[in-house]
N, C-alpha and C positions, 0 to 999 in steps of 0.2 A: 332724151335718147329715144331714138325710134326703135320699134320692135325688130326691124331688120338688122340694125346694128347689134342689138342684144343677141339676136339669134345667131348672127355671124360670129360674134365674140364667143358665144357658148360653143358654137361649132368649132371655132379655131382652138379654144381651150381643150375641148374634147379630143380634137384631132391631135393636138400637141401631147395631151395626156396619153392617148392611145399610142402615139409614136414613141414617147418616152417609155411606156410600159412594154412595147414591142422590143425596143432596143435593150431595155433592162432584161427582158426575158431571153433575148438572143445572147446577151453577155452571160447571163446565169446558165443557160443551156450549154454555152461554149465551155464555161468553167466546169460544169458537171461532166461534159464529154471528156475534157482534158483530165479531170480527176479519175473518171472511169478508165480512160486509156492507161493512165499511170498505174491504177490498181490492176488492170489486166496484164500489164507488163511485169509488175511485181509478182503476180500469180504465175505467169508463164516462167519467170526466172525461178520461182519456188518449185514449180513442177519439174523444171529441168534439173534443179539440184536434187530433188527427191529421186528422180530417175537415175541420176548419177550415183547417188547414195545406194539405191537398190542394186544397181549394176556392180558397184564396188563391194557391197555386202555379199552379193551372189558370188563374185570372184573370190572374195575372202573365204566364204564357206567352202567353195571348191578347193581352194588352195589349202585351207585348214585340213580338209579330209586328205588331200593328196600328200601333204607334209606329215601326216600321221601314219602313212604307209612307208615302211623303210626296209632296207636291207640291214639286218641287225647283226649277223655274224657270218663269217666266211672262213671256210677251212678247205685245205687240200690234203688228201690222205691217200695212203697206199691201201688198196683193197684188191681182193682176188679178181682176176679178169674173168668176165662172163661171156658166154657165147651169145649169138643173136637170139637164140631161143630161150634165153635166160628168163626164168620165172622167179620173181622175188621171194626170198625166204629169209626172215630176219636172222635166223640162226645159221645161215649158209656160210657167211663170211668167216665165222670162227672155225668151221669144219674144213673148208677148202682154202688152202693158202699156197698151193704149188705154183700158180701163175698169178702175178699181180700187176696192177696198173695204177696210175694216179687218177683219182677222180676229185672234183671240186664240188663243194656244197655251200649253199648260202641259205640263210633263214630269212624269209619274208614275213614281217610282222604288220598286221593291220590293226593299229592302235586307235583307229577312228571308231565312231559310233555307227557307221554305215558299212554295208558290204561292198566289196570290190569284185570285179570279174575279169575274165580273160587275162590271167596273170601268167607272164612268161619271163624267164630269166635268160640272159645271154652271157656266157663265159667266153671272153675273147671273141672268136667267130663261131663258136658252137653253142647251140641252144640247150637249155636244161632238158634232160630226158625224163626224169622222174620227179614227182612231188610226194614228199612223205608227210602224212598228217597224223595227228593224235599220237604223239610220242612214237613215231615210226610203226605204228600198228596197221596203218592203211597206206598203201603205196599206189599212186595213180600216175598215168603218163602225163607229162607236161605238154602243153600249157594247162594250167589248172582253171576249170571253168568259173570257180568262185571261191571267195574266202570271206567268211562272216566277220562281224565286228569283234574286236579284241581276240583275234585268232592269229595263229602263225603256222607256217609250213616250211619245211626244208625242201630246197630244189637241188637235185644232183645233176652234175654234168654227165655226159657220156664219157667213156673212158678216154683219157688223153695220154699223150706221151710226155707231157711236161706240165708244170704247174701253171695255173691260170694267172694272168696279170691284172685283169679287170673284170668287173661284173656290172651288168646293167639290168634294171628291172623295168618292165612295161606292164601297165594295167589300165583298166577302164573303171572310172568311178561310178557311183550309183546313178548319176545324172547323164552318163554317156560321154563324159569328157575323157580324153586319153592323156596319160601321164607317163613320164620316164623319170627314173631315179637312179642314182649311182651309189656306190658304196660310201662315198663321202657325205651323202645326205642331200646332194643337190637335186632338186625336183623341178621339172619344167613341163608345161603342157605342150603336147604335140597335136598337130591337126589331124593326123590319120595314123592308123596302125599298119605297118607293113610286116610285123612279126609279133 
């Protein structure tokens, strides 16, 4: 064999080996790319599920707080009628009973572990006028700016001519979401507050 044939054979074997190595490398890189793509798709799906779980968890946290705020008790009672200049005095009702009217009251309980704010109650078409705190020792005009965790307050209607048929509560939670609850315990999130 001549040197040229040997050199050509070696070159052909080298070229074939290089071609086989290149094709093998391309196949290997393609498989790596495919595996990486599958891994990235699985990670993207995992991140999407985690985001959904976080969103659901956040919604459940909001809903848990909102469902822990409720209208606990509701009464309508006959009380002395007061003038517009009426200044609240806890002992006044027992001393003046010549003119009377029906007023309705409902107790709002915040059994959550976070405060709520902008609390207002609606009796039929009339809004609560007063909020009584600390066993009736403190009386404020409604709406109530805030109510701490594990606290309650009584809301009194203005004087009515008849008994109230329904009561609705609206409040804003600690995260700024707005909620509405009724006397049956149904709670729903509302997008905006109009009262």
